[in-house]
N, C-alpha and C positions, 0 to 999 in steps of 0.2 A: 675804112678806119680813118681817124682824123689825121691831118697833116702834122708835122713836127710842131709841137707847142711847148714852150718853155715850162719847166716844172712849176715855177711860181705861178705862171698864168693858169696852169691846169688847176692848181689849188684854189685860185681865185674863182674860177668858173664853177668848180664843185661847191665851194662855199656859197656862192650866189644861188646855186641850184637849191641848196638846203634852206637858205633864207626865204626863197620863193616857196618852198614846200611848207615851211612854218607858216607863212602868210596864208597859203591855201588851206592849211589845217585850221587856222584861226577863223577864217571866213566860213568854212564848212560847219564848224562847231557852232558859230553864232547864228547860222541860218536855221538851225533846228529850233523846234518849238520850246519855249521855256518849260522847265520841269522834266526834260528828257532824261532818261537814265544815263548816268555817267559812263557806263560801259558802251552804250549806244553812241554817245557823243565821241568817245575815244575811237570807236570803230569807224565812224564817218570821217573824222578828222584824219585818222591814219590812212584811210583810203584816198582822201583828197591829196595828202602829202605824197603818197606813192605815185599817184597819177602825175603830179608836178615833177617829181624826180624822173619818172619815165619819159616825160616830154623832153627833159634835158638830155637823157640818154639817147633818145632818137636824134635830137638836134646835133649832138656831138658825136653821134655814131659810135657810142661806147657804153655798153651796159654796166661797166665797172663804176659808173657814176653812182650807182645804187649801193655799192659795197659798204659805205659807212652807215647806211640806214639802220642796220641791225643793232649797232651800239649807240646811235644817236637818239633814236625814237624813245627808248625807255627813260632817257634823261629828261625828256619833256613830259612824258606821261606820268611819272611818279609825283612830281610836285603839283601837277594839275589835279590829280586825285586827292592829294593831301590838302589842297586848298578849297575843295568842294564844300558846300554847306553840310553835306552828309557827314563830313569828317570833323565837324566843329567840336564834337565831344570826345574825339580820340585823343589819347595821351600824346603830348608833343614829343616826348622822349622816343616813342616808337616811330613816329613820323620822321623825325630827324635822322634816326638810326637807319631806317629803310631807305630814305632818299639819299643819304650819304653813301650807303653801300652801292646803290644803283648808279649814282654819279661816279663813284670810284671805279666801278667796273666799266661803265660806258666810256669815261674819259681815257682810261688806260687802254681799252681795246681800240678806241678811235686813234689814239696816238700810235699804237702798234700798226694800224692800217696806214696812217699818214707817213710814217718813216719808211714803209715799204712801197709806197705809192710811186710808180714809175712815170706818172704823167699820163695825160689822155691818149697819147699814141699807143699806150699799153692797155690791153684788155685781158682779163683773167682767162687762163687757158681753158677753163671749163666752158666759158661763154663762147670762146672761139670754136670749140668743138660743136656746140649747139648751132652756132652760125653756119658751120660747114654742113651740118646734117639737115638743117631746115631750109636753107637757101632763101628764097623770097618770102617765106613764111616766118623768117627769123624774128621779126619784131612782135609778132603774135605770140610766139614761143617765149620771147624775152619778157613780155608783159606778164604772162601768167606764171611762167616757171622761175624767172630770175627776180622779178619785182613783186608781183602780187602774192605768190606762195610764201616767200620769207616774211612778208609783212603780216600775213595771217598767223604764222608761227610766233612772231614777236608779240603780236596782240594777245594770242593765247597764253604766251609765257608771262605776260603782264597781268593776267586776270587775278592772281593772288594779291596784287597791289591794292585792288579795290577793297578787298576784305581787310588786309593788314593796316591800311592807312585810314580806314573809317571806323574800325571797331573801337568801342569805348572801354573794352577790357583793359584793366591796368597792366602796365609793363611788369613782367615777371621773369623768373629764372629761365623759363623755356624760351623767352625772347633771346636770352644770352646764347642758348644752344643754336637757335636759328641764325643768329649773327655769326657764331663761330663757324657754322657750316658754310654760310655765304662768303665770309671773309677768307676762310680756308680755301674755298674753290677759286676765289680771285687770286690768291697767292699762288696756288698751283698753276693756274693758267699763265700768270705773269712769269714765274720761274721757268716754265716750259718754253714760253716764247723767247725769253732771253737766252736760254741755252741753245735753242735752235738758231737764233740770230748769230750768236758767236760762232757756232759750228759752220754756218753758211759763209760767214765772212772770212774764214780761214781758207786760203787757196788750196792747202793740202787736203782739204776734205771734199774737193769738187768730185761729184759723182759717188761720194761715199754715203754711208748710212749712219745716222746718229744713234748711238746705243750707250750713251753715258748720261749721268744725272738721272732725272726723272724718266728720260727716254730709254733707260735700261730696263724699266719696269712696265712701260706701256709704249706702244707704237705711236699713240696719239694722246699724250698726257695733257696737251693744251685743250683738246676736245673734252677730256674728262673734267677739267676745271670749268669749262664752259657749261657743260651739262649740270655740274654740281651747283653752279650759281643759280640756275633756274629752280632747282630743287630747294635751294636755300630760301628763295622767295616764297615757294609753296609752304615751307615750314612756318614762315612768319604768318601766313594766312591761317593755317591750321591752329597755331598757338593763339591767335587773336580771335578767330571765329571757328570753333571746332566743327561747325556744320559746313565749312567751305571746302570739303574734300574734292568737290567737282572742279575746283580751280587747278588741280594737279594735271588736268588735261594738257595744259601747255607744256609743262616740264616733260610729260610723257611723250608728247608729239616731237619735241626737240630732241629727246633722247633717241627716239626712233629714227629721226632724220640722220643723226650722226652715226648711229649703229648700222642702219641698213642702206644708207645712201652715201654720205660723205666719206666714211672710212673705207668701204669697199672701192669707191672711185679712186681715192688716193692710193690704196694698196695696189690696184690694177696698174696705175700709172707707174708706180715704183717697180713693180714686177717687170714691166716692159723696158725700163731703162737701167735697172740695176740687177744683174744676174744673182747677186748674193741675197737679194731681198727675200726670196722664198725661204731660205734657211732662217733668216731673221724673223719672218712671220711665224715659223714653226716653234720659235723659242719664246717670243715676247707677246704678252697679252695685247689684244687689240685696243681696248679702252681702259678698263679698270686696272690700275697698277697692281702688279703681282710679281712674285719672284720669278725670274726667267728660268727656263729649262737649261740644263747644261749644254754646252756646245758639243755637237757630235764630232767624233774623231779626236 
């Protein structure tokens, strides 16, 4: 792990890594033959950016350098697709709306990461577990499991943007529905993150279980908001191009990730450190907010 590095310097190094990643993405995109499909361009640029960030993860001996990628990449992908020649006849209103929502989500989520960033000496506990299990093969596991796999998921999640931002279909009432779902999901994730932050900052809650606010109805309401955001983008695609149902693959994959990987992993960790968490699990919905069961006894 890296030596003690001041938090400000850690931010500067991570920022430089993403500037380098953006340059790598730009170079990769421009190396492709003219007329390449926009989704192929995004895929190649996405891959190049991921490799660049991975290089910094290795150099700084910390896979958490990759953590902001999930929320930063779509902020670049959305306006790129909106400015493509294929999108010239698309209504500006939908393009502005979709890009604004993606930027709002991405900037908010990146800010949430930044204020919890402990500096480069700190590495996410999940990555530390992988490091311990894989030993000298850690960086191979890190590239495919921590860097490349999430990049693929984000890319798949952004597939609806190609349809929504290029469709000439006029802006209509169903766009308002898609916007309401997307904005509502961002709001849920924001409120849940703020409630969790306040809970953790109170010394009286150390070792406790948050079961108030949105957390009274879901064990992971922040994940529910995150999943909802990607389904909101899918709704924009279906509204603008009814034949683009296939773009829901991304939202489906991200939902599966949180349902079958992220939530069970966090629940197991909480069960190991908080004896009362088993009772909490029996009462409160895992993902979709719902009324909790009465407390026993």
